[in-house]
C-alpha positions as CSV (number, residue, x, y, z in Angstrom):
1,M,54.4,81.8,68.9
2,T,53.7,85.8,68.7
3,K,54.7,88.7,70.9
4,N,51.9,90.5,72.8
5,K,52.5,94.2,72.0
6,R,50.0,95.4,74.4
7,Y,51.6,93.8,77.4
8,E,55.4,94.1,76.1
9,A,56.4,97.3,77.9
10,H,55.2,95.9,81.0
11,Y,56.8,92.7,81.1
12,D,60.1,94.2,79.7
13,R,60.0,96.5,82.8
14,L,59.5,93.3,85.3
15,N,62.0,91.6,83.4
16,D,64.6,94.5,83.9
17,E,63.4,94.7,87.9
18,R,64.0,91.2,88.1
19,M,67.6,91.6,86.8
20,R,68.6,94.5,89.1
21,E,67.3,92.6,91.9
22,A,69.2,89.5,90.8
23,S,72.6,91.1,90.4
24,P,74.1,92.1,93.7
25,S,75.1,95.7,94.9
26,P,78.5,96.4,95.2
27,C,80.4,96.7,98.3
28,T,80.5,100.5,99.3
29,L,82.4,102.7,101.7
30,P,80.5,104.0,104.6
31,S,80.1,107.8,104.9
32,S,82.3,107.9,107.9
33,A,85.4,106.7,105.7
34,Y,85.2,109.7,103.4
35,G,87.3,111.8,106.3
36,P,86.7,115.6,107.0
37,Q,86.8,116.8,103.6
38,S,83.6,117.2,101.6
39,L,83.2,115.4,98.3
40,E,84.0,117.3,94.9
41,R,81.7,117.1,92.4
42,V,82.4,117.5,88.7
43,P,81.0,121.0,87.6
44,R,78.0,121.4,85.3
45,G,79.3,121.4,81.8
46,Q,82.3,119.2,82.2
47,S,82.6,115.7,81.4
48,E,83.2,113.2,84.2
49,P,86.9,112.0,84.5
50,A,87.0,108.4,82.8
51,V,89.1,105.9,85.2
52,W,89.6,102.4,85.9
53,A,88.0,101.4,89.3
54,W,88.5,98.2,91.2
55,V,84.9,97.4,92.7
56,N,84.6,95.0,95.6
57,W,81.4,92.6,95.6
58,P,80.1,90.4,98.4
59,H,80.0,87.3,96.8
60,K,82.9,87.5,94.1
61,R,86.3,88.9,93.7
62,A,86.8,92.6,93.1
63,E,86.7,93.4,89.5
64,R,88.5,96.6,87.6
65,L,85.7,98.3,85.8
66,E,85.8,101.1,83.5
67,A,84.1,103.9,85.2
68,F,83.5,107.5,85.6
69,A,84.7,109.8,88.6
70,V,81.4,111.6,89.7
71,A,82.9,113.0,92.9
72,W,85.9,112.7,95.2
73,N,88.0,113.8,98.1
74,D,91.4,112.9,99.2
75,R,90.0,109.6,100.3
76,A,87.3,108.2,98.8
77,V,85.9,108.5,95.0
78,I,82.3,107.7,93.6
79,V,82.5,105.8,90.6
80,E,79.8,105.1,88.3
81,W,79.5,102.5,85.1
82,D,76.8,101.0,83.0
83,G,76.0,97.7,84.4
84,V,73.2,95.2,83.9
85,G,69.9,97.2,84.1
86,G,71.3,100.5,83.9
87,S,73.9,103.1,85.6
88,R,75.2,101.7,88.8
89,N,77.5,103.2,91.2
90,T,79.5,102.9,94.3
91,V,82.2,104.7,96.7
92,V,85.8,103.1,96.6
93,W,89.1,104.2,98.2
94,R,90.8,106.9,96.2
95,N,93.9,104.4,95.7
96,A,91.4,102.0,94.0
97,V,90.9,104.3,91.0
98,A,93.1,105.5,88.0
99,R,92.8,107.6,85.2
100,R,92.0,105.7,82.1
101,G,94.5,105.7,79.4
102,S,97.4,105.6,82.1
103,S,99.4,102.2,81.9
104,S,100.3,102.4,85.5
105,G,98.4,101.3,88.3
106,P,97.0,102.9,91.5
107,S,100.2,104.7,91.9
108,D,98.9,107.8,90.0
109,A,95.6,107.6,91.8
110,P,96.0,110.6,93.9
111,D,95.9,113.0,90.7
112,C,93.5,110.6,88.5
113,V,90.6,112.8,89.2
114,R,91.8,116.2,89.4
115,P,90.1,118.6,86.4
């Protein structure tokens, strides 16, 4: 069977959309958990710190993902990673994040995202 070039992009988009809908969104912290300090974003022109982040899911165990810290404060970190269907992000507790390349776990998290 041959592929119909005319509708290929359309059906590829539909398939991507279905895959996004089928994959559950990660559990994220509510904005009230961020505390009084505002979130610090990575300055333009600088790369986002590479981190390990423990991400919670509604219907499966938490998993440790390779991610990037996009914004943070003393309590929470917004992490972003490439997932099925594109880039995904969520907000996790700061102690659930560690700089990639460190062998120790969450104990080094407080300075994991400081530039």
